[in-house]
N, CA, C and O atoms as a DFTB+ gen file, in Angstrom:
304 C
 N C O
     1  1      30.541      19.715      58.846
     2  2      29.771      18.636      58.266
     3  2      28.727      19.154      57.271
     4  3      28.444      18.510      56.261
     5  1      28.167      20.318      57.573
     6  2      27.185      20.888      56.651
     7  2      27.832      21.266      55.326
     8  3      27.213      21.138      54.270
     9  1      29.052      21.722      55.382
    10  2      29.751      22.118      54.160
    11  2      30.026      20.897      53.298
    12  3      29.896      20.975      52.076
    13  1      30.399      19.778      53.892
    14  2      30.663      18.558      53.138
    15  2      29.403      18.041      52.465
    16  3      29.436      17.632      51.304
    17  1      28.291      18.060      53.190
    18  2      27.047      17.571      52.594
    19  2      26.569      18.512      51.492
    20  3      25.993      18.069      50.498
    21  1      26.812      19.818      51.671
    22  2      26.438      20.776      50.627
    23  2      27.299      20.556      49.391
    24  3      26.797      20.621      48.269
    25  1      28.579      20.300      49.582
    26  2      29.465      20.011      48.455
    27  2      29.050      18.719      47.764
    28  3      29.073      18.619      46.537
    29  1      28.674      17.739      48.566
    30  2      28.232      16.467      48.007
    31  2      26.974      16.667      47.164
    32  3      26.882      16.155      46.048
    33  1      26.006      17.412      47.700
    34  2      24.764      17.669      46.959
    35  2      25.034      18.478      45.688
    36  3      24.433      18.221      44.644
    37  1      25.937      19.453      45.780
    38  2      26.264      20.253      44.602
    39  2      26.945      19.374      43.558
    40  3      26.650      19.482      42.367
    41  1      27.852      18.506      43.997
    42  2      28.522      17.601      43.072
    43  2      27.544      16.630      42.437
    44  3      27.591      16.396      41.230
    45  1      26.652      16.058      43.252
    46  2      25.647      15.123      42.733
    47  2      24.711      15.841      41.757
    48  3      24.351      15.287      40.718
    49  1      24.322      17.064      42.088
    50  2      23.463      17.843      41.193
    51  2      24.148      18.124      39.876
    52  3      23.521      18.074      38.818
    53  1      25.446      18.423      39.940
    54  2      26.208      18.675      38.721
    55  2      26.306      17.439      37.846
    56  3      26.164      17.515      36.626
    57  1      26.553      16.290      38.486
    58  2      26.649      15.034      37.734
    59  2      25.307      14.691      37.105
    60  3      25.247      14.305      35.937
    61  1      24.239      14.830      37.867
    62  2      22.896      14.539      37.333
    63  2      22.564      15.487      36.185
    64  3      21.999      15.068      35.175
    65  1      22.911      16.760      36.337
    66  2      22.665      17.731      35.271
    67  2      23.445      17.360      34.016
    68  3      22.916      17.429      32.907
    69  1      24.691      16.970      34.192
    70  2      25.510      16.556      33.052
    71  2      24.921      15.327      32.369
    72  3      24.862      15.265      31.141
    73  1      24.490      14.362      33.153
    74  2      23.908      13.146      32.574
    75  2      22.620      13.447      31.817
    76  3      22.382      12.892      30.744
    77  1      21.787      14.327      32.374
    78  2      20.547      14.699      31.678
    79  2      20.845      15.447      30.380
    80  3      20.137      15.280      29.387
    81  1      21.889      16.268      30.390
    82  2      22.274      16.979      29.167
    83  2      22.727      15.995      28.097
    84  3      22.374      16.138      26.926
    85  1      23.503      15.002      28.497
    86  2      23.973      13.992      27.539
    87  2      22.797      13.206      26.983
    88  3      22.740      12.932      25.784
    89  1      21.854      12.839      27.853
    90  2      20.667      12.097      27.399
    91  2      19.862      12.933      26.414
    92  3      19.409      12.419      25.392
    93  1      19.680      14.221      26.712
    94  2      18.928      15.094      25.802
    95  2      19.643      15.217      24.458
    96  3      19.001      15.227      23.407
    97  1      20.962      15.311      24.495
    98  2      21.755      15.416      23.269
    99  2      21.585      14.164      22.416
   100  3      21.402      14.254      21.202
   101  1      21.646      13.000      23.052
   102  2      21.489      11.747      22.314
   103  2      20.055      11.554      21.823
   104  3      19.842      11.013      20.739
   105  1      19.080      11.987      22.603
   106  2      17.681      11.898      22.157
   107  2      17.434      12.756      20.925
   108  3      16.638      12.400      20.056
   109  1      18.128      13.892      20.859
   110  2      18.003      14.753      19.686
   111  2      18.409      13.986      18.430
   112  3      17.708      14.034      17.419
   113  1      19.540      13.278      18.491
   114  2      19.982      12.498      17.338
   115  2      19.052      11.328      17.061
   116  3      18.813      10.982      15.904
   117  1      18.527      10.719      18.112
   118  2      17.592       9.609      17.927
   119  2      16.345      10.081      17.193
   120  3      15.863       9.397      16.291
   121  1      15.821      11.232      17.566
   122  2      14.640      11.767      16.890
   123  2      14.946      12.129      15.444
   124  3      14.112      11.911      14.565
   125  1      16.134      12.683      15.183
   126  2      16.505      13.004      13.803
   127  2      16.576      11.734      12.962
   128  3      16.105      11.706      11.826
   129  1      17.166      10.689      13.526
   130  2      17.252       9.422      12.800
   131  2      15.874       8.827      12.570
   132  3      15.609       8.267      11.506
   133  1      14.995       8.942      13.558
   134  2      13.645       8.411      13.418
   135  2      12.886       9.145      12.322
   136  3      12.169       8.524      11.538
   137  1      13.043      10.459      12.265
   138  2      12.374      11.232      11.200
   139  2      12.923      10.858       9.825
   140  3      12.167      10.736       8.861
   141  1      14.228      10.680       9.742
   142  2      14.832      10.270       8.467
   143  2      14.333       8.883       8.074
   144  3      14.076       8.622       6.899
   145  1      14.198       8.001       9.051
   146  2      13.693       6.654       8.779
   147  2      12.254       6.710       8.275
   148  3      11.897       5.987       7.346
   149  1      11.434       7.554       8.873
   150  2      10.048       7.708       8.410
   151  2      10.016       8.210       6.971
   152  3       9.227       7.729       6.158
   153  1      10.872       9.174       6.659
   154  2      10.906       9.710       5.305
   155  2      11.359       8.637       4.314
   156  3      10.790       8.511       3.230
   157  1      12.372       7.872       4.684
   158  2      12.847       6.799       3.804
   159  2      11.788       5.729       3.618
   160  3      11.634       5.196       2.519
   161  1      11.061       5.408       4.669
   162  2       9.994       4.413       4.564
   163  2       8.903       4.901       3.620
   164  3       8.389       4.133       2.807
   165  1       8.556       6.164       3.726
   166  2       7.539       6.728       2.829
   167  2       8.028       6.656       1.377
   168  3       7.254       6.348       0.471
   169  1       9.310       6.942       1.168
   170  2       9.883       6.871      -0.175
   171  2       9.838       5.443      -0.720
   172  3       9.517       5.226      -1.889
   173  1      10.160       4.484       0.127
   174  2      10.140       3.079      -0.291
   175  2       8.713       2.643      -0.625
   176  3       8.491       1.931      -1.604
   177  1       7.751       3.071       0.187
   178  2       6.353       2.719      -0.087
   179  2       5.897       3.307      -1.411
   180  3       5.194       2.643      -2.173
   181  1       6.287       4.535      -1.692
   182  2       5.910       5.174      -2.954
   183  2       6.513       4.420      -4.139
   184  3       5.831       4.161      -5.131
   185  1       7.789       4.073      -4.026
   186  2       8.438       3.329      -5.109
   187  2       7.804       1.957      -5.298
   188  3       7.653       1.490      -6.427
   189  1       7.436       1.315      -4.198
   190  2       6.785       0.008      -4.287
   191  2       5.456       0.118      -5.027
   192  3       5.139      -0.727      -5.864
   193  1       4.685       1.147      -4.724
   194  2       3.403       1.334      -5.402
   195  2       3.611       1.590      -6.891
   196  3       2.870       1.073      -7.728
   197  1       4.622       2.392      -7.214
   198  2       4.903       2.648      -8.633
   199  2       5.315       1.372      -9.353
   200  3       4.897       1.131     -10.485
   201  1       6.126       0.563      -8.702
   202  2       6.548      -0.699      -9.312
   203  2       5.367      -1.654      -9.463
   204  3       5.273      -2.383     -10.451
   205  1       4.479      -1.646      -8.493
   206  2       3.305      -2.518      -8.568
   207  2       2.426      -2.124      -9.746
   208  3       1.937      -2.995     -10.466
   209  1       2.217      -0.828      -9.955
   210  2       1.422      -0.343     -11.079
   211  2       2.100      -0.705     -12.399
   212  3       1.439      -1.125     -13.348
   213  1       3.422      -0.541     -12.452
   214  2       4.159      -0.874     -13.676
   215  2       4.061      -2.370     -13.971
   216  3       3.912      -2.763     -15.128
   217  1       4.143      -3.201     -12.941
   218  2       4.029      -4.646     -13.154
   219  2       2.634      -5.025     -13.643
   220  3       2.499      -5.912     -14.486
   221  1       1.608      -4.377     -13.135
   222  2       0.249      -4.654     -13.603
   223  2       0.097      -4.260     -15.071
   224  3      -0.532      -4.972     -15.853
   225  1       0.681      -3.121     -15.434
   226  2       0.603      -2.687     -16.828
   227  2       1.352      -3.658     -17.733
   228  3       0.871      -3.993     -18.816
   229  1       2.514      -4.107     -17.302
   230  2       3.283      -5.073     -18.101
   231  2       2.535      -6.395     -18.214
   232  3       2.559      -7.039     -19.263
   233  1       1.881      -6.792     -17.152
   234  2       1.130      -8.044     -17.188
   235  2      -0.008      -7.964     -18.202
   236  3      -0.249      -8.913     -18.948
   237  1      -0.701      -6.835     -18.226
   238  2      -1.778      -6.650     -19.199
   239  2      -1.225      -6.657     -20.621
   240  3      -1.808      -7.261     -21.521
   241  1      -0.101      -5.984     -20.810
   242  2       0.513      -5.936     -22.136
   243  2       0.950      -7.325     -22.589
   244  3       0.749      -7.695     -23.746
   245  1       1.545      -8.088     -21.685
   246  2       1.965      -9.444     -22.035
   247  2       0.774     -10.340     -22.361
   248  3       0.850     -11.176     -23.261
   249  1      -0.313     -10.165     -21.636
   250  2      -1.521     -10.951     -21.924
   251  2      -2.054     -10.609     -23.310
   252  3      -2.460     -11.494     -24.063
   253  1      -2.051      -9.328     -23.639
   254  2      -2.525      -8.920     -24.961
   255  2      -1.615      -9.470     -26.056
   256  3      -2.099      -9.928     -27.091
   257  1      -0.306      -9.428     -25.839
   258  2       0.630      -9.982     -26.825
   259  2       0.461     -11.490     -26.961
   260  3       0.552     -12.029     -28.064
   261  1       0.216     -12.170     -25.852
   262  2       0.011     -13.628     -25.915
   263  2      -1.227     -13.949     -26.751
   264  3      -1.216     -14.883     -27.554
   265  1      -2.292     -13.173     -26.559
   266  2      -3.513     -13.398     -27.343
   267  2      -3.259     -13.155     -28.834
   268  3      -3.751     -13.897     -29.683
   269  1      -2.484     -12.105     -29.142
   270  2      -2.172     -11.831     -30.539
   271  2      -1.360     -12.974     -31.152
   272  3      -1.610     -13.373     -32.290
   273  1      -0.411     -13.488     -30.416
   274  2       0.409     -14.590     -30.926
   275  2      -0.428     -15.858     -31.111
   276  3      -0.219     -16.611     -32.062
   277  1      -1.361     -16.086     -30.213
   278  2      -2.204     -17.268     -30.344
   279  2      -3.103     -17.160     -31.569
   280  3      -3.377     -18.163     -32.228
   281  1      -3.553     -15.971     -31.871
   282  2      -4.401     -15.795     -33.059
   283  2      -3.604     -15.950     -34.344
   284  3      -4.131     -16.454     -35.336
   285  1      -2.334     -15.524     -34.347
   286  2      -1.520     -15.589     -35.560
   287  2      -0.884     -16.959     -35.775
   288  3      -0.543     -17.315     -36.902
   289  1      -0.729     -17.708     -34.728
   290  2      -0.045     -19.003     -34.847
   291  2      -0.913     -19.984     -35.632
   292  3      -2.116     -20.087     -35.392
   293  1      -0.294     -20.708     -36.575
   294  2      -1.060     -21.706     -37.330
   295  2      -1.372     -22.895     -36.432
   296  3      -0.571     -23.242     -35.564
   297  1      -2.513     -23.514     -36.627
   298  2      -2.842     -24.679     -35.797
   299  2      -1.858     -25.830     -36.067
   300  3      -1.410     -26.041     -37.194
   301  1      -1.553     -26.541     -35.025
   302  2      -0.576     -27.636     -35.158
   303  2      -1.257     -28.948     -35.349
   304  3      -0.592     -29.976     -35.478
């Protein structure tokens, strides 16, 4: 009976060890994906800021052009 329980414990220990190894393996990929996601988010934020600055510059330019056109247009 002691041999059976020892075999059972060894088998259970092996299964638990295997399951923990699989979990660690999958966590490794999860962390890699999370880091890649953080990097992509930072890239998107940077591009958004650049686009926002470009839109502000275009808005100023359009306002200046509108003022020039209003000054050149003959009164109706």
